[in-house]
C-alpha positions, 0 to 999 in steps of 0.5 A: 438544818444549816441555819441553826448551825450557822455562825452569827456572822454568817447569818448576818451576811445572809440577812444583808444579802436578803436586803440587797435582793429585796432592793433589786426587786423593790419595784417588782414586789410593789407591783405584785402588792398592787395587783394581787391585793389592790394596794395603791402605789404609795402603800405598796412601796411603803410596805416594801420599804418598811420590810427592808428597814425592819430587816436592816434593824434586825441586822444592826441588833444582831451586830450589837450582840443579839444572840449572846448569852445574858443574865437577868435577876428578878426577886432573887432568881437568876435567869440565863438567856440564850437566843438561838435559831430554831430552824424551819417555821410556818408563817401565815401573813395577813392579807393587808400586809403580807410582805411586811408581817411575814418577814417580821415573823421570820427574820428575828 
């Protein structure tokens, strides 16, 4: 797929676009959480805001070098670590925090 082949800067740009779109639909998403699962006003907006904050944190981490190769030494063993996108995933979110928990599985 396209995502695993994309450069890190392109992924950062797309994730930043997701944040922008979530901000534009913040009220709509909070209303869905209130109507679909019975969250109160405060908790619904808190979940949307926490999700946005989480994605921003992931973007900041990526900008600081996440995804590059690193080395780790332990007990005389050297481990080379390289993070990369895998592709399509399945995420089943819990009923009490469907938005935040789903994004928390997908975004990193």
